[in-house]
N, C-alpha and C positions, 0 to 999 in steps of 0.2 A: 358423486359416485357415478362411474360410467356403467351404463346398462349393458347386458350381454348382447343386445341387438346392435348397439353402437360398435362393440368390439367385432362382431361378425361383419358388419358393413365395412369397417376399416380393413379387416383382413381381405375382403374381396377387392378393395381398392389397391392392394399391393400389386396385383397383376391385372391392371385395368384392361389391357387388350384381350387377355384370355377370358376374363369375366364378361367383357362386352360381347365377344364372339359367342360365348355360351348363351347369354341372354338373347342374342339375335337368333341363334338356333332354336331355342325354346319358343321365341316369338313367331318364327316362321311356321313351326309345327302347330302352334295355337291358331295362327291365321288359317292354315290349311284345314284344321279341325273345325273351326267356326264357319268357314266358307262352305265346306262340304256339307255340314249339318244344315246350314242355311239354304244350300242348294237343294238338299233333299226336301226340306219343308216348302221352299218356293216352287220347285218343279211340280210337286204333287198338287199344291194349291192351284197353280196355273193350269195344269192339265185337267183338274177337276172342273175349273171354271170354264175352260174351253169346251169340254164335253157337255156341261150343263147349258152353255150358251148355244148349243146346236138347236135349241128351241123345242125339241120334241124327244120324248123318251122311246117312242116306238115308230118305226117306219114300215108301212105295208107296201110291198111291191108285187108285181106279177112274178110267178115262178120262173126262175132263170134270168131275171132282170137284175143286172148289177146296180147297186145304189150309188156307188161313188162315181162322180163325174170323170175322175181320172181313168177309171176302167172303161167308161163309155168312149172316151177319146182314144184310148189305146186300141180298142177294138173297132173303132170307126163306126160305132152305132149299129153294128151288124147283129148284136145280141139283144137288142131292145125287145122287151115284151110289154104288152099293154093290158090294162084292166079297164073295166067299164066304169064310167063316171057314177053310175048308180050305186057303186060300192060305198060312196060317201054316206048315203042314207043308212045303209046297213051298219056301218061302223058307228054313226052318230046315235044309233038306238041303244048303245051300251051306256049304262049309267056311269061307268068309270071314266068316260071321255070328257075332258074339259074343253079342249079346243082341237081343231084339226085343220089342215090346209092341203088341198090337192096340188100335185106337181106333174108337169109333163115335160120331160127332157128329150132333147133332140141333139144329135151331133152330126155335122156334115163337113165335108172336106172343103177347105178354103185354099185355093191355089195362091192367094196373095199373102198367106201367112208364112213368114220365114223364107228361106232360099228355095225350098222345094215344096212349099205348101204344108198344111197341117190341119188338124181337126179343130173346129170351133164348137163349143158346147153352149146350147141355148136352153135355159130352164124357164118353162112357163109357170108362173106363180099367180096366186090370187091376191090382188092388192088389198083386199079387205081382211085377209087372215094371215098371210105370210109375214108381213112386217111385225104383227103382234107377237108372233112366235120366234122371230129372229130379232129380238130387241137390241142385241149387241151391235147390229149393223148401223154404222154411222156414215153420214154423207160428207164427202169432200166438196161436192158441188151438187146443186139441185135436190131432188127428192124422188119419192116413189110416184109411179103413174097412178092415176085415179080411176081410169076406166079399164075393166077387165078385158075389153076387146080392142083397145087402142093399139095402133102400130107405133109403139114406143119401146124404149129400152133403158135399163139401168145397168151400168157396167161395173164389174168388180175392179178393184184398183189395178191389178196386173193386166186385165183385159183392156182397160182404158189406155194403159201405157203401150200395150202391144198394138192396139188399133189406132193409137194416136188420135183419140177423140175427146172432145169436151162437150159440156152441156150445150145443146142447140145444134150440134153437128148431125149429119145424116149417116146412118150405118146401113150398109147394103148386105143382105143375106145372100151368099153365093148360091147359084143354081136356081134360086127362087125369084131373083130379081125383084125382091121386095125391099123397100126402103123403110127404115125405122128411125124415128127421131130420138136422139139421146136426151133423156130428161134428168138423169142423175148419175153421179159417179161416186162409188163408195170409197171409204177410207180403207187402208190396209188392215186385214184381220189376221193374216197368217194361216188362213184356212183355204179350202178349195173354192170358197166363194170369191176369192180374189181373181180367179181366172174365169169366172162364169159371167155370161150375158143373160140378164133377167128380162123376160118379156111377159106381158100379160097372158094369163092362162088361156083365155078364149082366143087370143090372137095366134098363139102357137098352134092350137087345134085347127084353126082355119088355114094358116100359112102352110103347115105340113100335112094338111088333109087328114087329121086324126079327130074327127068330131066324136064327142062323147067318150073319149078315151083319156087315160092318164097312166103315168109310169110309177108314180109314188103317192103315198098319202102319209103326211106327217101328223103324228098324234101326240098331244100333250095330255097326260093323265092327271086327274084331280089329286090334290095334295095327299089325302088320306086313303086313296083308292088302292086296291090290291092289283099291282101291275101283273103279277103272275096269273091271276084269275082272268084279267082282260086278255092276256096273250093266249090263254087256252081257248077263249071264245073266238079270237081272230084266226087261230089255227084251223078252225072248223070251216072257215069261209073257203069256197072252191077256188082253185087255181091262183092262190096267193101265197106269198111267203112273208114271214114276220121277222123283221130285224129289230131286236131289242137293244137299244143303246144302253140300258141299265146293265145288261149282261156284258156288253162290249166294255163298258166302263169298269166293271168288276174284273174282267180279264186284264185290262190295261193296268189297273191298280195292283193286281197281283204281280205283274211283271215289274212294276215300279218298286214294289216292296223288295223283290229279289235284288234289284239294282241298288237299292238303298243299303242293303247289307254289304254289298261289295264296296260301295263308296265309303261307308264308315270303316270298313276294314283297312282301306288305303289310308284314311285319316289316322287311325290308331297306330298303324305302322310308322307314319311320319312322326307321331308323338314319341313312340318308343325309340326311334333313331335319335331324336333330340335328347331323350333321357340318358342314352348311352354317353352323349357328350357331357351331360351334367355329371354323371358318375366319374368320367375321366377327369374333368376339371377338379372336382372335390378330392378325388384320390391323389392327384398331383399336389394339391394344396396340403393334404395331410402329410405326404412324404417330405415335402419341402419344409414343413414345420415340425418335423419329428422331434428335434431337440427342444423346441419351444413347448410342445405338448408335454414332454417329459418333465420340464422344469415346472410347468403348471401343476402337474400331479405331485411333484416333490414338495411343493409349498402348500399342499392341502386340497387341490382340486380333485373331486371324486370322478370316477368313470362316467357317471351319469351327467356330470357337468360338461365334460369333454364331448360326450355324445350329443348333448343339447346344443353345444356351441357349433359343431359341424352340421347338425341337422338344421339349425336356423339359417346357416349360410346357404344350404341347399334350398330352403324355403324362400329366401330372398331372391335367389337367382330365378327360381320358377315363377315367383309372383311377378317380378319385373318382366320376365319373358312373356308370361300370360297376358299381362296388361298391354305390352307392346303388340302382341298378336291380335288382341281384340280391337285395338285401335286401327291396326292395319286392315282387319276384316271389314270394319265400317268404312274406312277411308278409301279402300280399293275395291269395294263391292261392285261399283259400276264397271270398272275395268275388268274385274273377274267375270262379270256377266257377259260383257262383250266377247271375251275370249271363249267362254263356254258356248255362246251362240254360234261362234265360227267353227267350233269343233263338232257340235251336235248336228246330225243330219236333219233332225226336226226338233224345234224348240217351241213350246206353247207361248201364247201371248202373255203379257203381264210380266211382273218381276220374277226372275228365276232364283234370286237369292233373298230370302227373308230373314233378317236378323232382328231379334228382340232381346229384352233384358233377360228373360228366362234362358235363352240359348247361350247368351254371353256368360251368364252365371254358370251354366253347365260346363262351358268350355274352361273357365277358370278353375272350377272345382276338379275337373278331369285332369288338367295339367298339374295342378298342385298335388292332387292325390298320387298321380304316377310319379311326380317329382319327389315327394316325401318318401315314397316306397324306394325310389332309386337312391335316396340318401342314407338308407339304413346301413348298407354295407360299409361305405366310407366312414360313417359315424361310429359304427361298431369297431372298425379297424383302428380308429383314433383312440377310442375308449380303452383298447387293449394295450396301448403303448406302455412299456415299463420304463420308469424314470431313469434308473441306473443304466439300463441297456441303451437308451437313446443318447444319454450323455457320453457313454463310452464309445458308441459308434461315431459320434461327432468328433470326439477327440482323436479317435483312431484314423 
């Protein structure tokens, strides 16, 4: 005895090209849906990781001093403000502080950079504390300097490319005529660290004549500590401003959440367009088999049997399309990620598309759910066919 599923399958094979195109359309929509949901998940995870990898939750700077190196370079260092190094002891007295690292940034004009010159950013860091808080930094060559006063430098990936330096080379600081030995070159991180030249903290103070001063203090808070409470204490310190990366992270995540809604809306629209194609295919099949359906009803088939027959055909189309789309999502994830990275002005490090079993199952369920809903009208239309009328129309 032939099962109803076999009958449905053979019916779809009657018009192989049309059925194949419909399956491909559903597959493309499932691919878009799975890829965009995977992108939402991957982008948020990568962005979270990049923010967390900054090493500290709070940065204390002098009032009016920009924290971002890019801002310093754009302004040519003219807006730098300084804090006293004694601030380190004041901050360390707070019980919420786990680790901290002092920083002294300088930016000077380099006439040899580019065709018309440019700004070079130098960040003085403490070799004892900075690497512990920036654990994501990995070396392409060499390693960190050991002496806080040594005339040595560690170059970010892009800084090394621009300066065309390798470990063991000499780097000259313009205007100061000071030579630094390159002891390390970092791997690419996708952050502002790529364009930064790291120098021992004490050496920067001496070279740029800023004894006992710093431009920033990075703070890592203890795991169970109250960050808001610590921020309130830091706000009371004179002539400093507090940049809370926890607040920045929350703001960014809110923006990402808004973008996620827009991305999912695009994915849903793509699925709905594919479902219109499914309805068209099944309706055309119903009209072409008008007499056949009439004959089935005349020999005893009930309306619910016809409804089930057409509905299962819709299910098969959507199931095959959904499976095709999920396979495409996995197989083309790397290519999709490359395309996304070219389109986005900023993309965090790490995988931008995360696909797992739960997400794939959700994609299949979504496609099948919308597909079965789409099949209701064609199935209902077929179930309402009148045997005598269909035979008469065919004879006429």
